[in-house]
C-alpha positions in Angstrom: 0.0 0.0 0.0 2.9 2.4 0.8 4.6 1.7 -2.5 1.3 2.4 -4.4 0.9 5.6 -2.3 4.4 6.8 -3.2 3.8 6.0 -6.9 0.5 7.9 -6.9 2.1 10.9 -5.1 4.8 11.0 -7.8 2.2 11.0 -10.6 3.1 7.5 -11.6 -0.1 5.7 -10.7 -0.8 4.3 -14.1 2.8 3.0 -14.4 2.6 1.4 -11.0 -0.7 -0.3 -11.8 0.7 -1.7 -15.0 3.8 -3.0 -13.3 2.3 -4.1 -10.0 1.8 -7.8 -11.1 5.5 -8.0 -11.8 6.8 -6.7 -8.5 6.5 -10.1 -6.8 6.1 -12.5 -9.7 8.9 -12.9 -12.2 8.1 -12.0 -15.8 9.8 -13.0 -19.1 11.0 -10.7 -21.8 7.7 -11.2 -23.8 5.6 -9.9 -20.9 7.8 -6.9 -20.4 7.6 -6.2 -24.2 3.8 -6.5 -24.1 3.6 -4.1 -21.1 6.1 -1.8 -22.7 4.1 -1.6 -25.9 1.0 -0.7 -23.9 2.9 2.0 -22.1 5.0 3.2 -25.0 8.2 2.0 -23.3 11.0 -0.4 -24.3 11.0 -3.8 -22.6 14.3 -3.1 -20.9 12.9 0.2 -19.6 10.0 -1.8 -18.1 12.5 -4.2 -16.6 14.4 -1.3 -15.0 11.2 0.2 -13.6 10.2 -3.2 -12.1 13.7 -3.5 -10.6 13.4 -0.1 -8.9 9.9 -0.9 -7.6 11.2 -4.2 -6.1 14.1 -2.4 -4.5 11.8 0.2 -3.0 9.5 -2.6 -1.7 12.4 -4.3 -0.1 13.3 -1.0 1.7 9.8 -0.5 2.9 9.5 -4.1 4.2 12.9 -3.8 6.0 11.8 -0.5 7.5 8.5 -2.0 8.7 10.2 -5.0 10.2 12.9 -2.7 11.9 10.1 -0.9 13.6 8.9 -4.1 15.2 12.1 -6.2 15.6 14.6 -6.3 18.5 17.7 -5.1 16.6 19.3 -5.4 13.1 19.9 -9.2 13.5 16.3 -9.7 14.3 15.3 -7.8 11.1 17.4 -10.2 9.0 15.9 -13.2 10.8 12.4 -11.9 10.1 13.3 -11.3 6.5 14.4 -14.8 6.1 11.2 -16.2 7.6 9.1 -13.9 5.4 11.0 -14.9 2.3 10.6 -18.6 3.1 6.9 -18.2 3.7 6.4 -16.3 0.5 8.6 -18.9 -1.4 6.3 -21.7 -0.2 3.2 -20.0 -1.7 1.9 -21.3 -5.0 2.6 -18.9 -7.8 -0.3 -16.4 -8.2 -1.5 -17.0 -4.6 1.0 -14.8 -2.7 -1.7 -12.3 -1.6 -2.8 -14.9 0.9 0.5 -14.8 2.8 
């Protein structure tokens, strides 16, 4: 929700909405090319935009965990547990986690 809010605040709401499905799920070059064609962007530009969204999402998750964890080591532990939990989810069903 925070990532979406930031994108909307920066005037990039439509871009965010088009790329949101690829923030967690991996995409192939054809998918990036298709999205790029819809947005008037090259596929590699789409890939870079998704990379930046993923990076920002990692920062937001880390910050959220840091607010609740008992020190930097605990944040790393929580991130490992979260990653493992999300990795166990069937593809396309990660919203349930």
